[in-house]
C-alpha positions in Angstrom: -23.8 -34.5 -27.5 -26.2 -32.9 -25.0 -29.3 -31.4 -26.6 -29.1 -27.7 -25.7 -32.9 -27.3 -25.7 -33.3 -29.8 -22.9 -30.3 -28.4 -20.9 -31.8 -25.1 -19.7 -30.2 -22.0 -18.4 -28.7 -23.5 -15.2 -26.8 -26.0 -17.2 -28.7 -29.0 -15.9 -29.2 -31.9 -18.3 -32.5 -33.2 -17.0 -32.3 -36.3 -19.1 -28.9 -37.1 -17.8 -30.0 -36.6 -14.2 -33.0 -38.9 -14.8 -30.6 -41.5 -16.3 -28.4 -41.3 -13.1 -31.5 -41.9 -11.0 -32.4 -44.8 -13.2 -35.7 -43.2 -14.2 -37.4 -43.3 -17.6 -38.8 -39.9 -18.4 -40.6 -38.6 -21.5 -39.9 -35.4 -23.3 -43.0 -33.8 -21.6 -41.7 -34.8 -18.2 -38.2 -33.4 -19.0 -39.9 -30.1 -19.9 -41.9 -30.1 -16.7 -38.9 -31.1 -14.4 -36.4 -28.7 -16.0 -37.7 -25.6 -14.3 -38.1 -27.4 -11.0 -34.5 -28.6 -11.0 -33.3 -25.1 -11.9 -35.3 -23.8 -8.9 -33.6 -26.3 -6.6 -30.1 -25.4 -7.9 -30.9 -21.7 -7.6 -32.0 -22.2 -3.9 -28.8 -24.2 -3.1 -26.7 -21.4 -4.7 -28.6 -18.9 -2.6 -27.8 -21.0 0.5 -24.1 -21.0 -0.5 -24.0 -17.2 -0.1 -24.7 -17.5 3.7 -21.7 -17.0 6.1 -21.8 -20.0 8.4 -18.2 -19.8 9.5 -19.2 -19.0 13.2 -21.9 -21.8 13.3 -21.0 -25.1 14.9 -21.9 -28.2 12.9 -24.9 -30.2 14.3 -26.6 -33.4 13.4 -29.9 -32.4 14.8 -31.8 -29.1 15.2 -32.5 -29.9 18.9 -29.9 -31.3 21.3 -30.5 -35.0 21.9 -29.6 -37.0 25.0 -30.3 -40.6 25.8 -32.3 -41.4 28.9 -30.6 -44.4 30.4 -30.8 -46.1 33.7 -27.7 -46.1 35.9 -25.5 -49.1 35.0 -24.9 -51.3 38.0 -24.3 -54.9 39.1 -27.4 -56.8 40.2 -28.4 -60.3 40.7 -29.3 -62.5 37.7 -31.3 -65.6 37.4 -30.1 -68.9 38.8 -29.8 -71.8 36.5 -32.9 -73.4 38.2 -34.9 -70.2 37.7 -33.9 -70.0 34.0 -34.9 -73.6 33.4 -38.2 -73.3 35.3 -40.2 -72.4 32.2 -38.1 -74.2 29.6 -40.2 -76.6 27.5 -37.2 -79.0 27.4 -33.9 -79.1 29.1 -31.1 -81.6 29.8 -28.4 -81.1 32.5 -29.2 -77.4 33.0 -29.2 -76.6 29.2 -32.1 -75.6 26.9 -33.1 -78.2 24.3 -34.2 -76.5 21.0 -35.2 -77.9 17.6 -32.5 -78.3 15.1 -32.8 -75.6 12.4 -29.7 -76.3 10.3 -29.2 -79.5 8.4 
């Protein structure tokens, strides 16, 4: 059964919330956090009173756009150019150390 003294006016069981967050809290911390949690819940309840039916949902406060270069076909490296700085190669392929045994 929930201890009514720890539960507070807003109906928040601070010890249970701490348990859900996997936090160990002392009785003194519960007494300190209880009013803070009640303030948070009261603020959220106040926000619920706002009429946001005409407001479009957004993911950011400011509109974001990516700045990308124009995608186009262009010449790549030839095999000889790619192999020019390779420390080791055989028949046009890179030689790399074995990492899986």
